[in-house]
MIGUPA-402891 format. One record per residue: residue in three letters; x, z, y of N, C-alpha, C, O in turn. Coordinates in steps of 0.05 Angstrom, whole numbers, padded with zeros to 5 digits, always signed. Last residue first. Layout:
REM MIGUPA-402891
ALAXZYXZYXZYXZY/...
***
This chain:
REM MIGUPA-402891
UNK+01414-03118-02266+01386-03115-02261+01369-03118-02286+01345-03116-02285/UNK+01463-03132-02289+01457-03104-02284+01428-03098-02279+01417-03077-02287/UNK+01459-03187-02287+01459-03174-02313+01453-03144-02311+01440-03133-02328/UNK+01463-03193-02231+01439-03202-02246+01437-03189-02273+01416-03180-02280/UNK+01514-03172-02220+01490-03159-02209+01465-03167-02223+01447-03151-02228/UNK+01546-03208-02248+01546-03179-02255+01521-03165-02245+01509-03149-02259/UNK+01535-03255-02220+01528-03253-02248+01527-03224-02257+01508-03216-02271/UNK+01555-03242-02169+01526-03249-02172+01518-03246-02202+01496-03236-02207/UNK+01609-03234-02178+01592-03212-02169+01563-03217-02173+01547-03199-02180/UNK+01627-03268-02239+01625-03266-02210+01608-03241-02204+01595-03229-02221/UNK+01657-03283-02292+01644-03259-02284+01645-03256-02253+01663-03242-02243/UNK+01644-03341-02327+01660-03330-02305+01645-03307-02292+01622-03310-02283/UNK+01634-03341-02395+01621-03341-02370+01638-03328-02349+01647-03305-02353/UNK+01685-03377-02434+01667-03355-02428+01654-03358-02401+01661-03376-02386/UNK+01737-03396-02477+01714-03404-02462+01696-03379-02457+01693-03362-02475/UNK+01804-03370-02470+01779-03374-02485+01756-03382-02466+01757-03375-02442/UNK+01848-03357-02439+01848-03383-02453+01823-03389-02468+01820-03411-02479/UNK+01845-03313-02409+01856-03309-02436+01856-03335-02452+01864-03335-02475/UNK+01820-03330-02363+01848-03325-02361+01861-03320-02389+01885-03324-02392/UNK+01773-03380-02389+01780-03356-02375+01810-03351-02375+01825-03367-02387/UNK+01741-03442-02381+01763-03427-02393+01770-03403-02375+01771-03405-02351/UNK+01669-03435-02368+01695-03448-02366+01716-03431-02380+01711-03409-02389/UNK+01608-03436-02339+01620-03435-02365+01647-03450-02364+01647-03474-02360/UNK+01577-03401-02288+01597-03422-02294+01610-03416-02321+01620-03394-02326/UNK+01506-03392-02276+01533-03382-02281+01551-03405-02289+01542-03427-02296/UNK+01453-03403-02272+01469-03410-02248+01499-03402-02252+01514-03405-02233/UNK+01436-03385-02321+01427-03411-02312+01444-03421-02288+01448-03445-02285/UNK+01447-03334-02335+01467-03354-02342+01460-03382-02331+01476-03400-02332/UNK+01403-03303-02324+01427-03300-02307+01447-03322-02311+01462-03329-02293/UNK+01367-03312-02364+01362-03326-02339+01386-03324-02321+01390-03342-02304/UNK+01383-03277-02403+01390-03306-02407+01386-03321-02381+01400-03341-02376/UNK+01361-03228-02393+01387-03233-02382+01396-03262-02386+01414-03271-02372/UNK+01312-03229-02422+01312-03232-02393+01339-03239-02381+01341-03254-02362/UNK+01310-03271-02479+01317-03245-02467+01320-03249-02437+01330-03270-02428/UNK+01274-03307-02528+01282-03304-02500+01288-03275-02493+01273-03257-02501/UNK+01291-03349-02582+01281-03323-02573+01292-03318-02545+01315-03322-02539/UNK+01301-03397-02615+01290-03397-02587+01276-03371-02581+01252-03370-02575/UNK+01364-03393-02649+01335-03393-02648+01325-03390-02620+01340-03381-02602/UNK+01419-03437-02633+01407-03411-02639+01377-03414-02640+01366-03435-02633/UNK+01476-03479-02640+01446-03476-02642+01439-03447-02647+01452-03434-02663/UNK+01524-03515-02605+01518-03490-02619+01488-03485-02617+01476-03486-02596/UNK+01544-03563-02581+01520-03564-02597+01514-03539-02613+01500-03540-02634/UNK+01615-03556-02584+01591-03570-02573+01568-03568-02592+01571-03571-02616/UNK+01655-03501-02574+01642-03517-02595+01616-03530-02583+01599-03516-02572/UNK+01675-03464-02541+01690-03489-02543+01678-03507-02564+01691-03527-02571/UNK+01620-03434-02503+01640-03435-02524+01655-03462-02523+01648-03479-02507/UNK+01568-03395-02483+01590-03411-02472+01612-03411-02493+01623-03389-02499/UNK+01499-03387-02490+01525-03386-02503+01545-03405-02490+01539-03428-02487/UNK+01449-03395-02468+01462-03369-02464+01490-03367-02476+01503-03346-02472/UNK+01409-03434-02469+01433-03438-02454+01449-03413-02448+01461-03410-02427/UNK+01370-03423-02505+01365-03414-02478+01389-03419-02460+01390-03408-02437/UNK+01391-03443-02553+01365-03453-02544+01360-03446-02515+01347-03462-02500/UNK+01461-03459-02548+01439-03440-02552+01414-03451-02541+01414-03466-02521/UNK+01513-03475-02499+01496-03479-02523+01475-03458-02526+01472-03441-02508/UNK+01560-03507-02460+01538-03488-02460+01520-03495-02483+01511-03518-02487/UNK+01630-03513-02471+01603-03524-02473+01583-03501-02472+01588-03479-02483/UNK+01694-03533-02446+01676-03512-02454+01647-03523-02453+01641-03539-02436/UNK+01749-03575-02466+01724-03570-02452+01710-03545-02463+01714-03537-02486/UNK+01820-03560-02466+01795-03570-02478+01771-03561-02462+01772-03542-02447/UNK+01864-03503-02472+01855-03528-02460+01830-03537-02474+01820-03524-02492/UNK+01877-03455-02496+01886-03459-02469+01877-03485-02456+01881-03490-02432/UNK+01877-03412-02542+01857-03431-02531+01863-03434-02502+01855-03418-02485/UNK+01903-03385-02597+01912-03397-02572+01891-03417-02563+01887-03438-02576/UNK+01867-03328-02621+01876-03355-02624+01885-03365-02597+01876-03355-02576/UNK+01848-03270-02654+01864-03281-02632+01873-03309-02639+01885-03314-02660/UNK+01783-03254-02676+01810-03264-02682+01823-03276-02657+01810-03290-02642/UNK+01750-03193-02660+01751-03223-02659+01780-03231-02663+01799-03217-02656/UNK+01712-03139-02686+01738-03151-02680+01736-03182-02679+01723-03194-02696/UNK+01674-03081-02672+01674-03109-02679+01701-03121-02669+01710-03115-02648/UNK+01647-03018-02694+01668-03033-02679+01667-03062-02690+01661-03067-02713/UNK+01599-03005-02716+01612-02985-02700+01635-02997-02684+01642-02987-02662/UNK+01547-03038-02733+01574-03046-02723+01584-03024-02705+01579-03024-02681/UNK+01508-03037-02793+01514-03028-02766+01542-03037-02759+01558-03044-02776/UNK+01479-03087-02832+01503-03070-02827+01504-03062-02798+01502-03079-02780/UNK+01425-03094-02880+01438-03099-02854+01463-03082-02852+01467-03065-02869/UNK+01381-03121-02929+01404-03105-02922+01414-03114-02894+01411-03137-02886/UNK+01309-03118-02925+01334-03132-02930+01357-03114-02920+01352-03095-02906/UNK+01239-03119-02942+01263-03105-02934+01287-03123-02940+01287-03140-02958/UNK+01173-03137-02917+01196-03140-02935+01219-03124-02925+01220-03117-02901/UNK+01133-03136-02879+01127-03126-02906+01149-03129-02926+01145-03123-02950/UNK+01158-03154-02833+01139-03171-02847+01133-03163-02875+01129-03179-02893/UNK+01215-03113-02844+01201-03132-02827+01182-03149-02844+01189-03158-02866/UNK+01267-03070-02843+01240-03072-02852+01224-03091-02834+01222-03085-02810/UNK+01333-03063-02863+01315-03077-02845+01288-03079-02858+01285-03088-02880/UNK+01377-03010-02873+01355-03027-02885+01338-03038-02863+01328-03023-02846/UNK+01449-03008-02870+01422-02999-02862+01402-03018-02874+01409-03040-02883/UNK+01517-02990-02881+01493-03004-02890+01468-02991-02877+01466-02967-02875/UNK+01565-02987-02828+01551-02977-02851+01526-02993-02857+01516-03008-02841/UNK+01628-03014-02803+01602-03002-02801+01590-02994-02828+01604-02994-02848/UNK+01665-03064-02772+01666-03038-02785+01639-03024-02782+01629-03022-02759/UNK+01676-03133-02779+01658-03112-02770+01664-03086-02786+01668-03087-02810/UNK+01703-03193-02759+01707-03169-02774+01690-03147-02762+01690-03143-02738/UNK+01673-03259-02764+01683-03236-02748+01688-03213-02768+01679-03213-02790/UNK+01678-03331-02775+01668-03304-02779+01681-03284-02761+01699-03290-02745/UNK+01690-03385-02768+01701-03371-02791+01694-03342-02794+01703-03329-02813/UNK+01663-03405-02723+01692-03400-02722+01703-03384-02746+01724-03372-02743/UNK+01607-03409-02723+01624-03433-02723+01654-03429-02725+01668-03448-02729/UNK+01579-03359-02728+01568-03385-02737+01589-03406-02742+01589-03419-02763/UNK+01612-03320-02707+01598-03315-02732+01587-03341-02745+01587-03344-02769/UNK+01625-03343-02659+01646-03341-02680+01633-03335-02707+01643-03345-02727/UNK+01576-03337-02630+01588-03364-02635+01607-03362-02659+01607-03379-02676/UNK+01572-03282-02629+01551-03298-02642+01561-03326-02649+01556-03336-02671/UNK+01617-03270-02599+01617-03262-02627+01595-03277-02642+01599-03284-02666/UNK+01602-03290-02549+01625-03301-02562+01625-03295-02592+01631-03312-02609/UNK+01558-03257-02537+01555-03287-02537+01578-03299-02553+01573-03317-02570/UNK+01581-03207-02538+01559-03213-02557+01556-03244-02560+01552-03254-02581/UNK+01616-03211-02495+01626-03207-02522+01606-03215-02543+01612-03228-02563/UNK+01580-03216-02452+01599-03237-02457+01610-03235-02486+01614-03256-02499/UNK+01553-03167-02455+01538-03191-02461+01557-03214-02467+01551-03231-02484/UNK+01595-03118-02490+01584-03132-02466+01569-03156-02474+01570-03165-02497/UNK+01580-03068-02539+01591-03093-02531+01579-03103-02505+01556-03097-02499/UNK+01577-03019-02570+01577-03019-02541+01588-03045-02529+01605-03043-02511/UNK+01572-03008-02623+01598-03018-02614+01600-03020-02584+01621-03022-02573/UNK+01519-02994-02634+01539-02973-02634+01566-02982-02622+01581-02965-02613/UNK+01492-03047-02631+01488-03025-02611+01511-03005-02611+01521-02998-02590/UNK+01492-03087-02669+01515-03084-02652+01514-03061-02632+01534-03056-02618/UNK+01474-03096-02732+01465-03079-02709+01490-03074-02692+01507-03057-02700/UNK+01462-03155-02764+01483-03137-02756+01474-03122-02731+01467-03135-02711/UNK+01422-03179-02820+01427-03172-02792+01451-03154-02788+01459-03140-02807/UNK+01417-03190-02873+01399-03204-02855+01404-03196-02826+01390-03207-02809/UNK+01468-03205-02923+01453-03187-02906+01437-03203-02886+01441-03227-02882/UNK+01499-03205-02986+01484-03221-02966+01467-03202-02950+01453-03185-02961/UNK+01565-03185-03005+01536-03181-03004+01524-03199-02983+01538-03208-02964/UNK+01622-03173-03047+01608-03186-03025+01579-03180-03026+01569-03170-03047/UNK+01688-03152-03069+01659-03151-03069+01647-03164-03044+01660-03166-03023/UNK+01742-03145-03072+01731-03170-03083+01701-03171-03082+01689-03190-03092/UNK+01785-03123-03017+01769-03120-03041+01757-03146-03050+01762-03167-03038/UNK+01804-03125-02966+01821-03115-02987+01806-03108-03012+01813-03089-03027/UNK+01739-03120-02937+01767-03126-02934+01784-03111-02955+01778-03088-02962/UNK+01680-03145-02967+01696-03121-02959+01726-03129-02958+01736-03142-02976/UNK+01641-03195-02937+01661-03188-02958+01677-03164-02949+01687-03164-02926/UNK+01576-03221-02924+01598-03202-02917+01615-03196-02941+01605-03193-02963/UNK+01536-03272-02899+01551-03262-02922+01574-03244-02912+01588-03252-02894/UNK+01473-03281-02874+01500-03273-02867+01513-03262-02892+01502-03245-02906/UNK+01420-03289-02888+01438-03313-02886+01465-03306-02873+01478-03324-02863/UNK+01366-03266-02907+01394-03257-02913+01413-03281-02913+01421-03291-02933/UNK+01316-03253-02864+01329-03275-02878+01358-03268-02882+01373-03265-02863/UNK+01253-03217-02860+01282-03219-02857+01294-03241-02874+01285-03246-02896/UNK+01224-03280-02837+01244-03258-02835+01234-03234-02851+01210-03231-02856/UNK+01217-03347-02862+01206-03322-02852+01229-03302-02851+01251-03306-02862/UNK+01243-03390-02882+01218-03396-02867+01206-03370-02856+01186-03372-02841/UNK+01315-03394-02877+01290-03385-02889+01266-03393-02871+01270-03402-02849/UNK+01379-03417-02895+01358-03417-02876+01332-03410-02890+01327-03420-02912/UNK+01449-03407-02902+01422-03405-02914+01402-03403-02892+01406-03390-02871/UNK+01498-03405-02879+01484-03431-02878+01457-03430-02891+01442-03450-02890/UNK+01524-03358-02873+01526-03371-02899+01514-03399-02900+01518-03414-02918/UNK+01564-03332-02822+01539-03346-02829+01543-03361-02855+01562-03376-02858/UNK+01604-03275-02839+01600-03301-02827+01574-03313-02837+01563-03304-02857/UNK+01648-03218-02837+01621-03229-02839+01620-03257-02826+01633-03262-02806/UNK+01688-03174-02870+01689-03199-02855+01662-03212-02859+01654-03217-02882/UNK+01688-03102-02861+01680-03127-02875+01685-03151-02857+01687-03148-02832/UNK+01701-03035-02871+01710-03059-02856+01703-03083-02873+01711-03086-02896/UNK+01655-02981-02869+01669-03001-02885+01676-03025-02867+01661-03033-02850/UNK+01665-02928-02819+01651-02942-02840+01668-02962-02855+01693-02961-02853/UNK+01684-02937-02751+01677-02919-02773+01661-02935-02794+01646-02953-02787/UNK+01720-02942-02690+01711-02954-02715+01705-02933-02736+01720-02914-02739/UNK+01698-02926-02627+01715-02917-02649+01703-02928-02676+01680-02923-02682/UNK+01698-02974-02573+01684-02957-02592+01703-02950-02615+01721-02965-02622/UNK+01716-03007-02534+01731-02982-02538+01718-02964-02559+01726-02941-02561/UNK+01713-03075-02560+01704-03053-02543+01722-03029-02549+01740-03030-02565/UNK+01732-03112-02595+01718-03123-02572+01708-03101-02553+01696-03107-02533/UNK+01797-03107-02624+01770-03097-02620+01758-03108-02595+01772-03113-02575/UNK+01832-03164-02652+01830-03141-02634+01801-03133-02630+01783-03150-02633/UNK+01876-03194-02700+01849-03188-02691+01850-03164-02672+01865-03145-02676/UNK+01916-03244-02728+01915-03221-02711+01887-03218-02699+01875-03238-02691/UNK+01950-03270-02786+01926-03269-02769+01927-03244-02752+01938-03224-02761/UNK+02001-03266-02805+01988-03292-02808+01962-03293-02791+01954-03315-02784/UNK+02062-03232-02797+02034-03235-02787+02024-03263-02792+02037-03283-02784/UNK+02102-03194-02834+02098-03222-02828+02068-03227-02822+02052-03225-02839/UNK+02137-03138-02817+02111-03147-02826+02107-03176-02816+02109-03181-02792/UNK+02197-03109-02846+02183-03123-02825+02155-03131-02835+02151-03130-02860/UNK+02233-03048-02864+02218-03073-02869+02207-03085-02843+02208-03073-02821/UNK+02296-03019-02880+02272-03021-02864+02258-03048-02869+02271-03067-02877/UNK+02333-02971-02919+02326-02999-02912+02300-02999-02897+02283-02981-02900/UNK+02383-02920-02907+02354-02928-02911+02350-02958-02904+02362-02968-02885/UNK+02448-02933-02936+02431-02924-02915+02402-02933-02920+02398-02951-02936/UNK+02486-02954-02970+02472-02931-02979+02454-02919-02957+02444-02896-02961/UNK+02509-03002-02958+02522-02978-02948+02508-02952-02956+02518-02930-02949/UNK+02471-03037-02979+02498-03036-02991+02513-03010-02983+02527-02999-02999/UNK+02429-03027-02943+02426-03021-02972+02453-03019-02986+02457-03001-03002/UNK+02449-03047-02896+02444-03018-02898+02441-03010-02927+02450-02988-02935/UNK+02451-03101-02908+02476-03087-02903+02472-03057-02906+02489-03044-02917/UNK+02397-03112-02913+02414-03116-02936+02440-03101-02933+02450-03089-02952/UNK+02380-03103-02860+02369-03086-02882+02387-03088-02907+02392-03068-02920/UNK+02407-03143-02832+02412-03115-02826+02403-03096-02849+02417-03077-02855/UNK+02385-03191-02852+02412-03184-02858+02418-03154-02854+02432-03142-02870/UNK+02318-03174-02848+02337-03193-02859+02364-03181-02864+02367-03163-02880/UNK+02273-03125-02873+02287-03137-02851+02310-03154-02863+02319-03149-02885/UNK+02228-03144-02928+02251-03129-02916+02261-03142-02891+02258-03166-02887/UNK+02158-03149-02915+02183-03161-02925+02205-03144-02914+02202-03131-02893/UNK+02086-03151-02922+02111-03137-02916+02135-03152-02928+02132-03166-02948/UNK+02038-03197-02894+02052-03184-02916+02077-03170-02906+02089-03178-02886/UNK+01972-03205-02866+01998-03215-02872+02011-03200-02895+01997-03191-02913/UNK+01933-03190-02809+01934-03199-02837+01962-03210-02842+01974-03222-02825/UNK+01916-03134-02768+01933-03158-02774+01929-03164-02804+01923-03147-02820/UNK+01880-03104-02715+01881-03111-02744+01899-03135-02747+01898-03154-02732/UNK+01867-03051-02669+01880-03077-02676+01883-03080-02706+01887-03060-02720/UNK+01842-03003-02664+01839-03023-02642+01850-03050-02649+01842-03070-02636/UNK+01809-02955-02698+01826-02978-02702+01821-02998-02680+01799-03008-02677/UNK+01808-02884-02682+01797-02908-02693+01818-02930-02696+01842-02925-02696/UNK+01833-02855-02621+01821-02854-02647+01812-02881-02657+01810-02900-02641/UNK+01896-02866-02586+01867-02859-02588+01858-02857-02617+01875-02856-02635/UNK+01947-02882-02586+01941-02859-02570+01912-02851-02570+01903-02832-02557/UNK+01948-02927-02619+01966-02905-02625+01960-02879-02609+01968-02858-02617/UNK+01914-02963-02596+01905-02950-02620+01922-02926-02627+01913-02907-02640/UNK+01946-02983-02555+01922-02967-02548+01912-02951-02572+01904-02928-02570/UNK+01983-03011-02586+01991-02988-02570+01968-02970-02562+01970-02946-02563/UNK+01951-03051-02607+01964-03032-02625+01974-03008-02611+01973-02986-02622/UNK+01938-03077-02559+01916-03063-02574+01928-03044-02594+01917-03022-02598/UNK+01989-03097-02547+01975-03079-02528+01953-03063-02543+01951-03039-02539/UNK+01997-03131-02590+02015-03109-02586+02002-03088-02568+02005-03064-02572/UNK+01955-03169-02581+01955-03153-02606+01973-03128-02602+01965-03106-02609/UNK+01972-03190-02532+01945-03177-02534+01944-03159-02559+01933-03137-02558/UNK+02020-03215-02544+02020-03191-02527+01993-03176-02529+01993-03151-02526/UNK+02004-03261-02570+02017-03239-02586+02016-03213-02570+02011-03191-02582/UNK+01987-03291-02526+01968-03282-02546+01979-03259-02563+01964-03240-02569/UNK+02036-03299-02500+02014-03286-02486+01993-03275-02506+01983-03253-02502/UNK+02067-03327-02538+02075-03300-02530+02052-03285-02516+02049-03261-02520/UNK+02022-03360-02586+02042-03359-02565+02047-03331-02556+02033-03312-02565/UNK+02018-03367-02657+02008-03356-02632+02030-03355-02611+02053-03350-02618/UNK+02028-03377-02712+02020-03398-02694+02008-03389-02668+01990-03402-02657/UNK+02045-03343-02753+02019-03337-02739+02009-03360-02722+01985-03362-02717/UNK+02094-03344-02776+02072-03358-02790+02045-03355-02776+02025-03364-02787/UNK+02128-03315-02744+02135-03342-02750+02113-03358-02764+02113-03382-02763/UNK+02128-03263-02726+02106-03280-02718+02109-03309-02727+02094-03326-02717/UNK+02140-03202-02751+02150-03229-02754+02127-03248-02748+02108-03249-02764/UNK+02152-03140-02721+02132-03160-02729+02145-03187-02729+02159-03195-02711/UNK+02192-03085-02745+02186-03107-02727+02164-03124-02738+02159-03124-02762/UNK+02192-03042-02779+02209-03041-02756+02203-03063-02735+02208-03059-02711/UNK+02137-03011-02806+02151-03037-02803+02166-03037-02777+02155-03031-02756/UNK+02114-02962-02850+02128-02968-02825+02141-02995-02827+02155-03002-02846/UNK+02049-02951-02878+02077-02961-02881+02088-02967-02853+02074-02976-02835/UNK+02007-02898-02901+02013-02919-02882+02042-02926-02884+02059-02909-02892/UNK+02006-02873-02950+01981-02874-02935+01983-02896-02914+01964-02910-02909/UNK+02044-02913-02998+02041-02892-02978+02014-02894-02965+02000-02914-02968/UNK+02084-02935-03049+02056-02932-03040+02054-02908-03022+02061-02886-03029/UNK+02140-02981-03051+02128-02954-03052+02100-02954-03041+02092-02972-03026/UNK+02161-03031-03043+02144-03027-03067+02132-02999-03069+02116-02994-03087/UNK+02185-03039-02995+02202-03032-03018+02187-03026-03043+02199-03017-03063/UNK+02144-03048-02960+02162-03070-02965+02180-03064-02989+02189-03083-03002/UNK+02085-03013-02989+02105-03019-02968+02125-03041-02977+02123-03051-02999/UNK+02018-03010-02998+02043-03017-03012+02063-03027-02991+02058-03047-02978/UNK+01976-02956-02984+01988-02982-02974+02014-02986-02988+02031-02968-02990/UNK+01915-02924-03004+01944-02927-03003+01952-02955-02993+01936-02973-02994/UNK+01861-02926-02998+01873-02900-02995+01904-02902-02994+01916-02883-02984/UNK+01825-02977-02961+01841-02968-02984+01855-02942-02977+01860-02936-02954/UNK+01802-03001-02916+01785-02994-02939+01800-02983-02963+01788-02981-02985/UNK+01863-03031-02896+01836-03024-02890+01820-03020-02916+01823-03035-02935/UNK+01928-03005-02900+01908-03023-02912+01880-03013-02906+01873-02990-02911/UNK+01965-02995-02843+01950-02982-02863+01929-03001-02874+01914-03013-02858/UNK+02027-02990-02808+02005-03006-02818+01992-02992-02842+02005-02980-02858/UNK+02063-02976-02749+02052-02965-02774+02028-02982-02782+02010-02988-02766/UNK+02120-03006-02719+02091-03004-02722+02085-02991-02749+02100-02993-02768/UNK+02175-02986-02680+02161-03008-02693+02131-03003-02694+02119-02997-02674/UNK+02202-02942-02662+02194-02962-02643+02180-02986-02654+02174-03005-02640/UNK+02257-02924-02706+02232-02918-02691+02226-02942-02673+02242-02961-02670/UNK+02299-02948-02733+02287-02924-02744+02260-02918-02731+02242-02907-02745/UNK+02327-02992-02715+02301-02997-02725+02287-02972-02736+02265-02974-02748/UNK+02323-02958-02652+02312-02979-02669+02334-02986-02690+02358-02985-02683/UNK+02327-02888-02641+02339-02914-02640+02325-02933-02660+02317-02925-02682/UNK+02267-02855-02618+02294-02854-02630+02303-02884-02631+02288-02902-02624/UNK+02208-02830-02609+02231-02837-02592+02257-02833-02607+02267-02811-02609/UNK+02145-02856-02632+02168-02838-02634+02192-02848-02618+02195-02872-02614/UNK+02103-02890-02633+02110-02879-02607+02133-02859-02609+02140-02846-02589/UNK+02087-02948-02662+02102-02924-02668+02113-02913-02641+02129-02926-02628/UNK+02022-02977-02658+02050-02975-02649+02062-02948-02657+02048-02928-02657/UNK+01983-02996-02714+01986-02979-02690+02016-02978-02684+02033-02978-02701/UNK+01936-03033-02751+01963-03031-02741+01963-03014-02715+01946-03018-02698/UNK+01903-03043-02813+01902-03032-02786+01930-03028-02776+01948-03020-02792/UNK+01905-03104-02850+01917-03077-02844+01909-03069-02816+01910-03085-02797/UNK+01893-03145-02906+01885-03138-02879+01893-03109-02873+01888-03091-02890/UNK+01898-03167-02958+01921-03166-02940+01913-03162-02911+01925-03174-02893/UNK+01838-03203-02977+01859-03184-02981+01880-03186-02958+01879-03204-02942/UNK+01799-03241-02973+01796-03218-02956+01817-03197-02961+01816-03174-02951/UNK+01801-03314-02968+01799-03289-02981+01798-03265-02962+01797-03269-02938/UNK+01810-03362-02946+01783-03353-02943+01779-03326-02957+01757-03315-02958/UNK+01862-03371-02962+01856-03369-02933+01829-03358-02928+01824-03345-02907/UNK+01874-03328-03019+01868-03354-03006+01862-03349-02976+01858-03327-02967/UNK+01928-03289-03042+01901-03290-03030+01897-03317-03017+01916-03327-03005/UNK+01960-03268-03102+01960-03286-03078+01931-03288-03069+01913-03290-03084/UNK+01959-03198-03119+01953-03226-03124+01954-03242-03099+01948-03232-03077/UNK+01965-03146-03103+01989-03161-03109+01984-03190-03116+02003-03205-03118/UNK+01903-03124-03129+01927-03117-03114+01951-03134-03123+01957-03137-03146/UNK+01862-03131-03164+01869-03154-03146+01893-03148-03130+01903-03167-03116/UNK+01853-03084-03188+01865-03105-03205+01874-03128-03187+01891-03144-03195/UNK+01828-03055-03148+01855-03048-03155+01869-03070-03171+01893-03075-03168/UNK+01777-03080-03151+01793-03082-03126+01823-03076-03132+01840-03091-03123/UNK+01762-03064-03202+01765-03093-03196+01782-03097-03171+01798-03116-03169/UNK+01756-03010-03196+01777-03020-03214+01782-03050-03208+01805-03059-03210/UNK+01744-02997-03125+01736-03001-03153+01759-03011-03169+01780-03019-03158/UNK+01733-02955-03069+01752-02971-03085+01742-02973-03113+01732-02954-03125/UNK+01683-02956-03017+01699-02944-03038+01716-02965-03052+01714-02989-03047/UNK+01627-03001-03004+01644-02978-02998+01660-02969-03022+01652-02973-03045/UNK+01591-03040-03017+01618-03049-03010+01637-03026-03004+01661-03030-02998/UNK+01542-03017-03024+01556-03026-03048+01584-03037-03042+01599-03042-03061/UNK+01516-02964-02996+01532-02987-02987+01549-02995-03011+01569-02981-03018/UNK+01450-02940-02999+01476-02942-03012+01490-02967-03002+01479-02989-03001/UNK+01419-02918-02938+01419-02933-02963+01448-02935-02974+01467-02933-02959/UNK+01411-02884-02889+01426-02875-02913+01424-02892-02938+01427-02880-02959/UNK+01345-02894-02861+01372-02883-02860+01384-02879-02887+01370-02873-02907/UNK+01310-02955-02844+01312-02930-02859+01341-02921-02858+01359-02937-02855/UNK+01299-02983-02778+01311-02982-02804+01310-02955-02817+01310-02934-02803/UNK+01258-03027-02741+01268-03000-02745+01277-02997-02774+01264-03007-02792/UNK+01282-03094-02732+01261-03076-02740+01274-03048-02744+01297-03046-02750/UNK+01318-03115-02673+01315-03112-02702+01292-03093-02707+01284-03077-02690/UNK+01316-03161-02622+01310-03133-02630+01304-03132-02659+01287-03147-02669/UNK+01371-03206-02613+01344-03198-02610+01340-03169-02617+01360-03153-02618/UNK+01407-03263-02614+01408-03236-02604+01380-03227-02599+01366-03239-02583/UNK+01406-03302-02675+01398-03296-02647+01406-03268-02640+01412-03252-02657/UNK+01424-03360-02715+01424-03332-02709+01414-03327-02680+01415-03345-02664/UNK+01394-03416-02747+01418-03398-02746+01411-03370-02737+01394-03357-02749/UNK+01340-03438-02751+01360-03444-02730+01381-03422-02726+01384-03412-02704/UNK+01310-03422-02803+01317-03449-02793+01341-03449-02775+01361-03461-02783/UNK+01302-03352-02793+01294-03377-02805+01305-03401-02789+01308-03400-02764/UNK+01363-03311-02784+01335-03318-02780+01328-03345-02791+01346-03360-02799/UNK+01401-03256-02780+01399-03280-02795+01370-03288-02796+01353-03273-02806/UNK+01412-03226-02716+01397-03229-02740+01402-03256-02754+01406-03276-02741/UNK+01447-03181-02681+01447-03209-02688+01434-03211-02715+01442-03198-02734/UNK+01411-03131-02644+01425-03141-02667+01428-03171-02666+01414-03185-02651/UNK+01393-03068-02624+01401-03094-02613+01419-03107-02634+01439-03096-02641/UNK+01339-03032-02653+01367-03040-02653+01371-03067-02640+01356-03085-02644/UNK+01299-02973-02640+01302-03002-02644+01331-03009-02641+01347-02995-02628/
***
């Protein structure tokens, strides 16, 4: 059985138990297509899915800007177009340009830390959206003198993994489509492959492989509904329920977008009062899980990272452990 966020009838999404799934269905969002390649270099909308990159710190030891920057690799693609127009498996950026990200120093540091963790481990710990550009004056001077030129990466979005799980499979951005059904399975989550043009409607996300905490599951459920979606790496599976089948996606890793959240009220939502978020009136289906009882006496407030969440006291940890 799978622990999943399901697209369900009427009242949005829930954390529940998915139906047992068949193995190995075709993932229509996997691989590169001619249509994907045709979209390279085109301007992308805010709601689009191009210009997403895995980012890892450069741990080589030599003088900047030659070393000490970051390596970036286009997700779901075999090549990455660098600042000078060349195509490589991964591109080196001597520095990150945060001028368009709208993030404070504390929030930026989370991305840099995750990029460092990714450099010494497997998988993808950090994701950025944006574009390559040459370093400013220093790069121009080097070009005139016949020395190598270096690039920077202009960050517009920053994402970090919610667990230490190793990402595997197709990277997609998933969000609630607003579709509501009178029975399950209900395909009310839309997923789009990153750096591609394809999309699919699915009825559930299996979060078990990602090894998420209850606090992460609560926050990701909220973001899936109300905050523009989440990034998921995983594979296609088939949901069988009530005599019908629907598509689902496993989640080998899940990423949440970094935003500055330092003030404002926090609200308790969900049918069972299990969600703590900065959005008032978040709705879920009325499915009960035993751990929801633990939140009845817990405190929903701003955490040290500026986001709303359940304050992790000894009592709450013990209750969830039981």
